[in-house]
Backbone as numpy.savetxt, mean C-alpha at the origin, in Angstrom:
# Nx Ny Nz CAx CAy CAz Cx Cy Cz
-30.83 -8.04 14.16 -29.77 -8.45 13.24 -29.32 -7.21 12.45
-28.00 -6.94 12.49 -27.46 -5.78 11.80 -27.47 -6.01 10.29
-27.94 -5.03 9.55 -27.97 -5.12 8.10 -26.65 -4.59 7.55
-25.87 -5.49 6.93 -24.55 -5.10 6.42 -24.66 -4.40 5.07
-23.71 -3.51 4.83 -23.63 -2.86 3.52 -23.29 -3.93 2.48
-24.09 -4.05 1.44 -23.91 -5.13 0.48 -22.98 -4.74 -0.67
-22.45 -3.51 -0.65 -21.60 -3.05 -1.74 -20.11 -3.08 -1.44
-19.74 -3.10 -0.16 -18.33 -2.90 0.17 -17.90 -3.76 1.35
-16.71 -4.34 1.23 -16.04 -5.06 2.32 -14.73 -4.34 2.63
-14.46 -4.15 3.90 -13.20 -3.53 4.33 -12.15 -4.62 4.50
-10.97 -4.41 3.89 -9.89 -5.39 3.95 -8.66 -4.74 4.61
-8.13 -5.41 5.63 -6.95 -4.91 6.34 -5.91 -6.02 6.40
-4.70 -5.74 5.92 -3.60 -6.68 6.08 -2.83 -6.31 7.34
-2.37 -7.33 8.07 -1.69 -7.06 9.33 -0.51 -8.00 9.53
0.50 -7.48 10.21 1.70 -8.28 10.53 2.21 -7.80 11.88
1.85 -8.50 12.94 2.24 -8.16 14.30 1.97 -6.68 14.59
0.70 -6.32 14.43 0.32 -4.90 14.56 0.13 -4.46 16.00
0.14 -5.38 16.96 -0.08 -4.99 18.35 -1.47 -4.40 18.53
-1.56 -3.32 19.32 -2.87 -2.73 19.60 -3.35 -1.78 18.50
-2.54 -1.57 17.48 -2.91 -0.64 16.40 -4.08 -1.18 15.58
-4.13 -2.49 15.41 -5.19 -3.07 14.59 -6.55 -2.81 15.20
-6.68 -3.00 16.50 -7.97 -2.79 17.15 -8.39 -1.32 17.08
-7.42 -0.42 17.22 -7.73 1.01 17.11 -8.25 1.34 15.72
-7.69 0.70 14.71 -8.15 0.92 13.34 -9.57 0.39 13.16
-9.82 -0.82 13.64 -11.12 -1.46 13.47 -12.23 -0.66 14.15
-11.94 -0.11 15.32 -12.96 0.61 16.09 -13.49 1.84 15.37
-12.74 2.34 14.39 -13.18 3.52 13.64 -13.91 3.15 12.35
-14.12 1.88 12.12 -14.86 1.43 10.93 -16.29 1.11 11.35
-17.30 1.70 10.71 -18.69 1.43 11.08 -19.01 -0.06 11.07
-19.78 -0.51 12.05 -20.01 -1.94 12.19 -21.02 -2.52 11.21
-21.54 -1.69 10.31 -22.41 -2.24 9.26 -21.62 -2.63 8.01
-20.28 -2.50 8.08 -19.42 -2.99 7.01 -18.75 -4.29 7.46
-18.78 -5.29 6.60 -18.03 -6.50 6.89 -16.54 -6.21 6.73
-15.75 -6.78 7.63 -14.30 -6.57 7.65 -13.59 -7.91 7.48
-12.61 -7.94 6.60 -11.77 -9.12 6.42 -10.34 -8.76 6.80
-9.80 -9.47 7.79 -8.41 -9.29 8.20 -7.57 -10.41 7.60
-6.47 -10.06 6.95 -5.50 -11.04 6.48 -4.28 -10.92 7.38
-4.08 -11.91 8.24 -2.99 -11.88 9.22 -1.79 -12.64 8.66
-0.73 -11.91 8.35 0.49 -12.50 7.80 1.49 -12.90 8.87
1.15 -12.66 10.12 2.07 -13.00 11.21 1.77 -14.35 11.85
0.70 -15.01 11.40 0.34 -16.31 11.95 -0.11 -16.26 13.40
-0.69 -15.13 13.83 -1.12 -14.99 15.22 -2.51 -15.63 15.40
-2.53 -16.93 15.53 -3.79 -17.68 15.60 -4.63 -17.29 16.81
-3.97 -16.88 17.90 -4.70 -16.50 19.10 -5.54 -15.24 18.90
-5.18 -14.45 17.89 -5.93 -13.22 17.64 -7.28 -13.47 16.96
-7.40 -14.60 16.29 -8.64 -14.89 15.55 -9.86 -14.88 16.48
-9.81 -15.66 17.55 -10.94 -15.71 18.48 -11.17 -14.37 19.16
-10.08 -13.69 19.48 -10.18 -12.40 20.16 -10.97 -11.41 19.32
-10.59 -11.24 18.07 -11.23 -10.23 17.22 -12.62 -10.66 16.76
-12.79 -11.92 16.40 -14.09 -12.36 15.91 -15.14 -12.36 17.01
-14.73 -12.54 18.27 -15.69 -12.49 19.38 -16.10 -11.07 19.72
-15.21 -10.11 19.47 -15.50 -8.71 19.80 -16.16 -7.95 18.66
-15.94 -8.41 17.44 -16.49 -7.71 16.27 -17.24 -8.72 15.41
-18.56 -8.83 15.58 -19.36 -9.81 14.83 -19.31 -9.61 13.31
-18.95 -8.41 12.88 -18.87 -8.11 11.46 -17.52 -8.48 10.85
-16.65 -9.16 11.61 -15.26 -9.36 11.20 -14.95 -10.83 10.98
-14.21 -11.10 9.89 -13.63 -12.41 9.63 -12.12 -12.29 9.69
-11.49 -13.14 10.48 -10.04 -13.06 10.72 -9.38 -14.27 10.08
-8.66 -14.03 8.97 -7.99 -15.12 8.26 -6.50 -15.13 8.63
-6.05 -16.27 9.15 -4.64 -16.41 9.53 -3.90 -17.16 8.42
-2.96 -16.48 7.78 -2.20 -17.10 6.70 -1.09 -17.99 7.27
-0.77 -19.05 6.55 0.32 -19.95 6.95 1.69 -19.41 6.58
1.71 -18.33 5.82 2.98 -17.70 5.43 2.77 -16.21 5.33
3.87 -15.47 5.30 3.82 -14.03 5.15 3.65 -13.72 3.66
2.44 -13.37 3.27 2.11 -13.18 1.86 2.61 -11.87 1.29
2.83 -10.87 2.14 3.11 -9.55 1.64 1.82 -8.85 1.24
1.94 -7.63 0.75 0.75 -6.82 0.49 -0.04 -7.26 -0.75
0.57 -7.36 -1.94 -0.24 -7.69 -3.12 -0.90 -9.06 -3.05
-0.18 -10.06 -2.57 -0.78 -11.40 -2.48 -1.89 -11.43 -1.43
-1.76 -10.65 -0.37 -2.82 -10.58 0.63 -4.08 -9.98 0.04
-3.93 -8.88 -0.68 -5.09 -8.24 -1.29 -5.68 -9.10 -2.41
-4.83 -9.83 -3.12 -5.31 -10.72 -4.16 -6.13 -11.86 -3.54
-5.66 -12.38 -2.43 -6.42 -13.40 -1.70 -7.76 -12.84 -1.25
-7.73 -11.64 -0.70 -8.97 -10.99 -0.25 -9.93 -10.80 -1.42
-9.40 -10.45 -2.57 -10.24 -10.25 -3.75 -11.00 -11.52 -4.13
-10.40 -12.67 -3.85 -11.07 -13.94 -4.13 -12.09 -14.29 -3.04
-11.89 -13.76 -1.84 -12.73 -14.13 -0.71 -13.98 -13.26 -0.58
-13.87 -12.00 -0.92 -15.02 -11.10 -0.72 -16.02 -11.24 -1.85
-17.26 -10.87 -1.57 -18.35 -11.02 -2.54 -18.92 -9.68 -2.99
-18.53 -8.60 -2.35 -19.11 -7.30 -2.66 -18.48 -6.68 -3.91
-19.15 -5.67 -4.44 -18.68 -5.01 -5.66 -17.37 -4.26 -5.42
-17.23 -3.69 -4.22 -16.05 -2.90 -3.91 -15.31 -3.46 -2.70
-14.01 -3.20 -2.67 -13.18 -3.44 -1.49 -12.62 -2.10 -1.03
-12.63 -1.88 0.28 -11.93 -0.73 0.83 -10.70 -1.28 1.55
-9.54 -1.11 0.92 -8.29 -1.66 1.46 -7.57 -0.62 2.29
-7.14 -1.02 3.48 -6.36 -0.11 4.32 -5.43 -0.92 5.22
-4.81 -0.27 6.21 -3.79 -0.91 7.04 -3.92 -0.46 8.49
-3.28 -1.19 9.42 -3.52 -0.94 10.85 -3.12 0.45 11.36
-2.20 1.13 10.68 -1.76 2.44 11.17 -2.59 3.58 10.58
-3.81 3.25 10.16 -4.72 4.24 9.57 -5.96 4.37 10.44
-6.37 5.60 10.69 -7.63 5.88 11.37 -8.61 6.40 10.32
-9.68 5.64 10.11 -10.71 6.02 9.14 -11.65 7.01 9.80
-11.75 8.20 9.25 -12.57 9.24 9.85 -14.05 9.03 9.55
-14.89 9.73 10.30 -16.33 9.57 10.23 -16.86 9.79 8.80
-17.71 8.88 8.37 -18.39 8.93 7.07 -17.44 8.77 5.89
-16.20 8.38 6.14 -15.23 8.25 5.05 -15.69 7.23 4.02
-15.95 6.01 4.45 -16.32 4.96 3.50 -17.68 5.26 2.87
-18.61 5.74 3.68 -19.94 6.08 3.16 -19.85 7.14 2.06
-19.02 8.16 2.26 -18.88 9.22 1.25 -18.19 8.72 -0.01
-17.24 7.80 0.15 -16.61 7.18 -1.02 -17.65 6.41 -1.84
-18.48 5.65 -1.16 -19.51 4.87 -1.86 -20.53 5.76 -2.55
-20.82 6.90 -1.94 -21.74 7.85 -2.56 -21.16 8.38 -3.87
-19.85 8.66 -3.85 -19.19 9.15 -5.07 -19.03 8.04 -6.11
-19.02 6.78 -5.65 -18.94 5.66 -6.59 -20.13 5.65 -7.54
-21.26 6.16 -7.08 -22.45 6.25 -7.93 -22.38 7.41 -8.92
-21.45 8.33 -8.67 -21.33 9.52 -9.49 -20.29 9.35 -10.61
-19.18 8.68 -10.28 -18.07 8.54 -11.23 -18.08 7.13 -11.84
-18.61 7.01 -13.04 -18.84 5.70 -13.64 -17.56 4.99 -14.07
-16.52 5.75 -14.39 -15.32 5.15 -14.97 -14.21 4.93 -13.95
-14.51 5.05 -12.67 -13.42 4.95 -11.70 -13.03 3.49 -11.45
-11.72 3.31 -11.21 -11.21 2.02 -10.73 -10.87 2.12 -9.25
-10.37 3.31 -8.85 -10.01 3.54 -7.44 -10.53 4.90 -7.02
-11.21 4.94 -5.89 -11.51 6.19 -5.20 -10.67 6.20 -3.93
-9.94 7.27 -3.72 -9.05 7.34 -2.56 -9.45 8.52 -1.68
-9.54 8.30 -0.37 -9.83 9.42 0.52 -8.65 10.38 0.58
-8.89 11.57 1.08 -7.82 12.53 1.34 -7.02 12.02 2.54
-5.71 11.93 2.37 -4.87 11.30 3.40 -4.06 12.35 4.16
-4.27 12.38 5.45 -3.46 13.21 6.35 -2.44 12.31 7.04
-1.31 12.90 7.39 -0.26 12.16 8.08 -0.04 12.79 9.44
-0.47 12.06 10.48 -0.43 12.61 11.83 -1.07 13.99 11.87
-2.23 14.09 11.22 -3.09 15.27 11.18 -2.54 16.41 10.34
-1.42 16.17 9.64 -0.86 17.17 8.73 -1.02 16.69 7.29
-1.09 17.64 6.37 -1.26 17.29 4.97 -0.04 17.69 4.16
0.45 16.75 3.34 1.42 17.12 2.31 1.09 16.31 1.07
1.20 16.96 -0.06 0.62 16.41 -1.29 1.29 15.12 -1.73
2.62 14.98 -1.50 3.33 13.78 -1.91 2.83 12.55 -1.14
2.33 12.76 0.05 1.79 11.64 0.83 0.36 11.30 0.47
-0.24 12.10 -0.42 -1.64 11.91 -0.78 -1.80 11.28 -2.16
-1.10 11.83 -3.14 -1.16 11.23 -4.47 0.12 11.51 -5.24
0.30 10.76 -6.34 1.56 10.76 -7.08 1.33 11.14 -8.54
2.41 11.58 -9.15 2.40 11.91 -10.57 3.29 10.91 -11.30
2.72 10.15 -12.22 3.48 9.12 -12.93 3.98 9.58 -14.30
3.44 10.67 -14.81 3.76 11.15 -16.16 3.33 10.13 -17.22
2.04 9.98 -17.37 1.48 9.15 -18.42 1.15 10.06 -19.60
1.86 9.88 -20.70 1.72 10.74 -21.87 1.31 9.89 -23.07
0.18 10.21 -23.67 -0.35 9.48 -24.81 -0.39 7.99 -24.54
-0.96 7.65 -23.39 -1.14 6.26 -22.97 0.17 5.49 -22.82
1.25 6.23 -22.60 2.53 5.57 -22.32 3.12 6.16 -21.04
3.86 5.33 -20.33 4.44 5.74 -19.06 5.84 6.31 -19.27
6.06 7.52 -18.75 7.38 8.14 -18.77 7.88 8.18 -17.33
8.90 7.42 -17.04 9.33 7.28 -15.64 9.68 8.61 -15.01
8.98 8.93 -13.94 9.30 10.11 -13.14 8.53 10.03 -11.84
9.26 9.95 -10.74 8.61 10.03 -9.45 8.97 11.34 -8.75
9.36 12.31 -9.56 9.62 13.64 -9.02 8.29 14.40 -9.01
7.82 14.72 -7.83 6.55 15.42 -7.71 6.75 16.88 -8.08
6.00 17.35 -9.06 6.20 18.70 -9.58 5.26 19.74 -8.98
4.69 19.43 -7.83 3.79 20.38 -7.20 4.59 21.40 -6.40
4.00 22.58 -6.25 4.67 23.65 -5.51 4.80 23.25 -4.05
5.99 23.34 -3.45 6.18 22.87 -2.07 5.35 23.60 -1.03
4.86 24.81 -1.37 4.07 25.56 -0.40 2.63 25.06 -0.33
2.27 24.15 -1.24 0.91 23.63 -1.25 0.74 22.63 -0.11
0.29 23.11 1.04 0.14 22.27 2.22 -1.32 22.04 2.59
-2.20 22.38 1.66 -3.63 22.18 1.89 -4.18 21.22 0.85
-5.12 20.38 1.24 -5.72 19.45 0.27 -6.52 20.21 -0.77
-6.79 19.61 -1.92 -7.57 20.27 -2.97 -8.98 20.60 -2.48
-9.59 21.57 -3.12 -10.92 22.02 -2.70 -12.01 21.00 -3.01
-11.82 20.24 -4.05 -12.84 19.27 -4.45 -12.21 17.96 -4.89
-13.00 17.12 -5.54 -12.49 15.85 -6.05 -11.61 16.11 -7.27
-10.54 15.33 -7.40 -9.65 15.48 -8.55 -9.25 14.12 -9.09
-9.12 14.05 -10.41 -8.63 12.85 -11.07 -7.11 12.90 -11.09
-6.47 11.82 -10.65 -5.01 11.79 -10.53 -4.46 10.56 -11.24
-3.13 10.50 -11.34 -2.51 9.36 -12.01 -2.25 8.19 -11.08
-2.00 8.47 -9.81 -1.71 7.38 -8.88 -1.96 7.84 -7.45
-2.30 6.88 -6.60 -2.47 7.14 -5.17 -1.71 6.08 -4.39
-1.35 6.41 -3.18 -0.67 5.44 -2.33 -1.64 4.37 -1.87
-1.10 3.24 -1.42 -1.93 2.14 -0.97 -2.46 2.30 0.44
-2.32 3.48 1.02 -2.76 3.72 2.39 -4.23 3.40 2.58
-5.06 3.84 1.64 -6.50 3.58 1.70 -7.07 3.72 0.29
-7.77 2.69 -0.17 -8.32 2.67 -1.52 -9.69 2.00 -1.54
-10.66 2.62 -2.17 -11.90 1.94 -2.51 -11.73 1.46 -3.95
-11.72 0.14 -4.12 -11.40 -0.45 -5.42 -12.62 -1.10 -6.05
-12.84 -0.78 -7.32 -13.86 -1.44 -8.11 -13.30 -2.80 -8.54
-13.84 -3.88 -7.99 -13.27 -5.20 -8.20 -13.41 -5.67 -9.65
-14.45 -5.24 -10.33 -14.60 -5.62 -11.74 -13.45 -5.08 -12.58
-13.08 -3.84 -12.33 -11.99 -3.23 -13.08 -10.64 -3.79 -12.62
-10.52 -4.11 -11.34 -9.31 -4.77 -10.85 -9.11 -6.11 -11.55
-10.16 -6.88 -11.67 -10.05 -8.19 -12.32 -9.76 -8.08 -13.80
-10.14 -6.95 -14.40 -9.91 -6.78 -15.85 -8.44 -6.60 -16.17
-7.63 -6.25 -15.17 -6.17 -6.14 -15.39 -5.42 -7.28 -14.69
-6.15 -8.35 -14.39 -5.56 -9.54 -13.77 -5.00 -9.29 -12.37
-5.71 -8.42 -11.64 -5.45 -8.32 -10.20 -4.09 -7.65 -9.91
-3.69 -7.73 -8.65 -2.41 -7.18 -8.21 -1.26 -7.99 -8.80
-0.08 -7.38 -8.88 1.12 -8.09 -9.32 1.70 -8.85 -8.13
1.56 -10.16 -8.15 1.95 -10.98 -7.00 3.45 -11.28 -6.98
4.21 -10.80 -7.96 5.67 -10.91 -7.89 6.24 -9.97 -6.84
5.51 -8.90 -6.55 5.95 -7.90 -5.57 5.53 -8.34 -4.18
6.43 -8.20 -3.22 6.09 -8.50 -1.83 5.56 -7.25 -1.13
6.23 -6.15 -1.36 5.85 -4.88 -0.73 6.54 -3.74 -1.48
5.92 -2.59 -1.50 6.40 -1.36 -2.13 6.26 -1.41 -3.65
5.75 -0.31 -4.17 5.48 -0.09 -5.59 4.31 -0.93 -6.11
3.71 -1.76 -5.26 2.54 -2.49 -5.72 1.38 -1.53 -6.01
1.32 -0.43 -5.24 0.26 0.56 -5.48 0.50 1.33 -6.77
1.77 1.72 -7.03 2.08 2.43 -8.26 1.86 1.54 -9.48
2.24 0.29 -9.36 2.04 -0.66 -10.45 0.56 -0.83 -10.76
-0.24 -0.97 -9.71 -1.68 -1.14 -9.89 -2.29 0.09 -10.56
-1.95 1.26 -10.03 -2.50 2.51 -10.58 -2.09 2.70 -12.04
-0.84 2.43 -12.34 -0.36 2.62 -13.70 -1.10 1.71 -14.68
-1.25 0.46 -14.33 -1.95 -0.48 -15.22 -3.43 -0.11 -15.40
-4.04 0.37 -14.34 -5.44 0.81 -14.45 -5.57 2.05 -15.32
-4.65 3.00 -15.15 -4.71 4.23 -15.95 -4.45 3.94 -17.42
-3.50 3.05 -17.71 -3.22 2.72 -19.10 -4.38 1.97 -19.75
-5.23 1.41 -18.93 -6.43 0.73 -19.42 -7.56 1.73 -19.67
-7.36 2.97 -19.23 -8.36 4.00 -19.47 -9.28 4.29 -18.29
-9.03 3.65 -17.14 -9.85 3.88 -15.96 -9.34 5.08 -15.16
-10.23 5.67 -14.39 -9.86 6.84 -13.59 -9.53 6.47 -12.14
-8.65 7.27 -11.57 -8.31 7.20 -10.14 -8.63 8.58 -9.58
-9.50 8.63 -8.59 -10.03 9.93 -8.15 -9.84 10.11 -6.65
-9.31 11.26 -6.27 -9.20 11.65 -4.87 -10.51 12.31 -4.45
-11.05 11.86 -3.34 -12.34 12.36 -2.86 -12.10 13.26 -1.65
-12.54 14.51 -1.76 -12.21 15.49 -0.72 -12.99 15.27 0.57
-14.25 14.86 0.49 -15.04 14.77 1.72 -14.94 13.40 2.40
-13.92 12.63 2.02 -13.59 11.37 2.70 -12.14 11.49 3.19
-11.90 11.24 4.46 -10.57 11.47 5.03 -10.12 10.30 5.91
-8.79 10.07 5.90 -8.16 9.16 6.86 -6.93 9.86 7.41
-6.49 9.39 8.57 -5.24 9.89 9.17 -4.27 8.72 9.28
-3.08 8.92 8.76 -2.09 7.84 8.65 -0.86 8.17 9.51
-0.40 7.18 10.26 0.84 7.30 11.02 1.88 6.43 10.32
2.68 7.00 9.41 3.53 6.19 8.51 4.52 5.29 9.24
4.77 4.12 8.64 5.75 3.14 9.11 5.49 2.68 10.54
4.22 2.63 10.94 3.92 2.24 12.31 2.85 1.15 12.38
2.67 0.41 11.29 1.61 -0.60 11.27 1.97 -1.85 12.06
3.18 -1.90 12.61 3.64 -3.05 13.37 3.94 -2.65 14.81
4.10 -3.64 15.65 4.47 -3.39 17.04 5.89 -2.83 17.11
6.11 -1.89 18.02 7.42 -1.22 18.11 8.58 -2.17 18.39
8.29 -3.32 18.98 9.36 -4.25 19.35 10.06 -4.88 18.15
9.43 -4.81 16.96 10.04 -5.42 15.78 10.44 -4.36 14.74
10.57 -3.13 15.17 10.83 -2.03 14.24 12.14 -2.20 13.47
13.19 -2.63 14.14 14.50 -2.74 13.47 14.45 -3.78 12.35
13.85 -4.92 12.64 13.78 -5.96 11.61 12.91 -5.52 10.44
11.83 -4.82 10.73 10.95 -4.38 9.64 11.55 -3.21 8.87
12.39 -2.41 9.52 13.12 -1.36 8.79 14.06 -1.99 7.76
14.73 -3.07 8.17 15.60 -3.79 7.22 14.77 -4.32 6.06
13.65 -4.96 6.37 12.78 -5.51 5.33 12.26 -4.41 4.41
11.89 -3.29 4.99 11.36 -2.18 4.20 12.40 -1.68 3.18
13.63 -1.47 3.62 14.68 -1.00 2.71 15.04 -2.04 1.66
15.04 -3.31 2.08 15.33 -4.39 1.13 14.29 -4.42 0.02
13.03 -4.43 0.40 11.97 -4.57 -0.60 11.75 -3.30 -1.41
11.98 -2.15 -0.82 11.86 -0.91 -1.58 12.85 -0.93 -2.75
14.08 -1.35 -2.47 15.11 -1.40 -3.52 14.77 -2.44 -4.58
14.35 -3.63 -4.13 13.99 -4.68 -5.08 12.82 -4.24 -5.94
11.79 -3.69 -5.32 10.57 -3.35 -6.03 10.76 -2.19 -6.99
11.60 -1.24 -6.61 11.86 -0.10 -7.52 12.51 -0.60 -8.80
13.49 -1.49 -8.67 14.15 -2.05 -9.85 13.14 -2.83 -10.69
12.35 -3.66 -10.02 11.37 -4.50 -10.73 10.36 -3.63 -11.47
9.88 -2.58 -10.81 8.90 -1.68 -11.43 9.49 -1.02 -12.68
10.72 -0.53 -12.57 11.36 0.10 -13.73 11.56 -0.89 -14.87
11.99 -2.08 -14.53 12.21 -3.09 -15.56 10.91 -3.45 -16.26
9.85 -3.54 -15.51 8.55 -3.92 -16.05 7.95 -2.83 -16.93
8.09 -1.57 -16.51 7.36 -0.49 -17.18 8.24 0.46 -17.99
9.56 0.49 -17.72 10.44 1.42 -18.44 11.53 0.73 -19.23
11.71 -0.57 -19.03 12.72 -1.31 -19.78 13.97 -1.60 -18.96
14.76 -2.53 -19.46 15.94 -3.01 -18.74 17.00 -1.93 -18.55
17.15 -1.06 -19.55 18.21 -0.06 -19.48 18.02 0.87 -18.28
16.80 1.39 -18.13 16.54 2.30 -17.01 16.64 1.57 -15.68
16.18 0.33 -15.67 16.25 -0.44 -14.43 17.70 -0.68 -14.02
18.54 -1.08 -14.95 19.94 -1.36 -14.62 20.70 -0.09 -14.28
20.34 1.01 -14.93 20.97 2.29 -14.58 20.67 2.65 -13.13
19.40 2.50 -12.76 19.03 2.73 -11.37 19.70 1.74 -10.44
19.68 0.46 -10.81 20.21 -0.59 -9.95 21.70 -0.46 -9.68
22.47 -0.22 -10.73 23.93 -0.10 -10.56 24.26 1.14 -9.73
23.55 2.23 -9.98 23.78 3.46 -9.22 23.49 3.23 -7.73
22.35 2.59 -7.43 22.01 2.32 -6.03 22.99 1.33 -5.41
23.40 0.33 -6.17 24.34 -0.67 -5.66 25.66 -0.03 -5.26
26.18 0.84 -6.10 27.46 1.49 -5.81 27.34 2.41 -4.60
26.28 3.23 -4.56 26.11 4.16 -3.45 25.89 3.45 -2.13
25.00 2.46 -2.14 24.64 1.81 -0.88 25.76 0.93 -0.35
26.46 0.23 -1.22 27.56 -0.62 -0.75 28.70 0.23 -0.19
28.95 1.37 -0.85 29.99 2.28 -0.34 29.59 2.84 1.03
28.35 3.31 1.14 27.89 3.88 2.41 27.85 2.82 3.51
27.50 1.59 3.15 27.47 0.51 4.13 28.86 0.28 4.71
29.88 0.32 3.86 31.26 0.14 4.33 31.72 1.30 5.21
31.37 2.51 4.79 31.79 3.70 5.55 31.14 3.71 6.93
29.83 3.48 6.96 29.10 3.53 8.24 29.43 2.35 9.16
30.06 1.33 8.62 30.43 0.17 9.42 31.28 0.57 10.63
32.03 1.66 10.50 33.00 2.04 11.52 32.43 2.97 12.59
31.28 3.62 12.31 30.81 4.58 13.33 29.28 4.69 13.45
28.52 3.99 12.60 27.06 4.06 12.73 26.47 2.73 12.24
26.28 1.82 13.17 25.84 0.47 12.82 24.46 0.46 12.17
23.53 1.31 12.67 22.17 1.31 12.12 22.14 1.73 10.66
22.89 2.79 10.32 22.94 3.23 8.92 23.67 2.21 8.05
24.66 1.55 8.63 25.36 0.49 7.90 24.38 -0.61 7.50
23.53 -1.03 8.44 22.56 -2.08 8.18 21.52 -1.64 7.15
21.10 -0.37 7.24 20.13 0.16 6.28 20.67 0.08 4.86
21.88 0.52 4.66 22.46 0.50 3.31 22.80 -0.91 2.85
23.12 -1.78 3.80 23.33 -3.18 3.43 22.02 -3.79 2.93
20.91 -3.44 3.57 19.59 -3.93 3.13 19.30 -3.47 1.71
19.57 -2.20 1.40 19.36 -1.68 0.05 20.25 -2.40 -0.96
21.51 -2.62 -0.57 22.45 -3.32 -1.45 21.97 -4.72 -1.76
21.56 -5.43 -0.72 21.10 -6.81 -0.89 19.85 -6.87 -1.75
18.89 -5.99 -1.48 17.64 -6.00 -2.23 17.84 -5.74 -3.71
18.65 -4.74 -4.04 18.83 -4.41 -5.45 19.68 -5.48 -6.15
20.59 -6.13 -5.43 21.36 -7.22 -6.02 20.45 -8.38 -6.43
19.52 -8.72 -5.56 18.57 -9.78 -5.89 17.79 -9.41 -7.15
17.40 -8.16 -7.25 16.62 -7.72 -8.42 17.48 -7.75 -9.69
18.71 -7.28 -9.59 19.61 -7.26 -10.75 19.82 -8.67 -11.30
19.95 -9.64 -10.40 20.17 -11.03 -10.83 18.86 -11.79 -11.05
17.77 -11.03 -11.15 16.46 -11.59 -11.49 16.00 -12.66 -10.48
16.34 -12.45 -9.22 15.91 -13.35 -8.16 14.63 -12.81 -7.53
13.81 -13.67 -6.98 12.52 -13.29 -6.43 12.68 -12.44 -5.17
11.63 -11.71 -4.86 11.65 -10.86 -3.65 11.35 -11.74 -2.43
12.34 -12.60 -2.11 12.07 -13.66 -1.13 12.58 -13.35 0.27
13.01 -12.11 0.53 13.41 -11.79 1.92 12.17 -11.66 2.78
12.20 -12.29 3.94 11.11 -12.19 4.92 11.67 -11.81 6.27
11.00 -10.94 7.00 11.47 -10.56 8.34 11.67 -11.78 9.22
12.79 -11.79 9.93 13.13 -12.91 10.81 12.76 -12.54 12.25
11.65 -13.10 12.72 11.16 -12.75 14.03 11.15 -13.97 14.95
């Protein structure tokens, strides 16, 4: 009988991931319990994965929950002290989770430990961590990364940062629960920035761990056959979530300034591209629609039509 790690459960959200999900799972040590939240309703996958991976529980949702609600559901289901959240387009490198857990014993005030993230085996700092500009326990809106562009190598050691992407996170569930979990108003995008910001304002640390690594293939967590529909969804929700995030953390004025500016630009570009580039027309229409819903205080209720 395999002895499972009693401190950490691996959580993966999936939506028609094709063969990417299995590739991700195969790189996770089998002494960690794995919880899959399937938002695509692929009931046939449950028996397939649970029969091949005894350490895995495959939960099929009746609806597409999106990222924050999926992780919030997982937070209620798991029993371990930590969750390691990731996604199907991520390859977890050797000893990644083990090294994160080792550092969890060293850093007492952490809420999130994040591995060093490579993108298709290349490193760029904006894809690894973010700068939120938290000054005197207040948030100053800025997503302009102020790092030198020539910095193409990861840091030499562990560093405390203001925010990390949701690509891969080891989360202290006690501290997550102290801020009332993920923001379930968000369907996708900015849920990671929102989480990090609320944790940092609470006084908890977010730390990048150098000797833990993953490799990420961005925007590829789904099967290629549904790429166009998910591109539309991605642009729609990015626009909605950006407005929502600004409204929540920076106030209505900044949110509406962003929203009106995006609305004017995207609607104009959508009309222009209508005549010679259908794909770009659709992209800007998605942005226009998403930000309009946010401006009128409507929920992020767009779901991919498959």
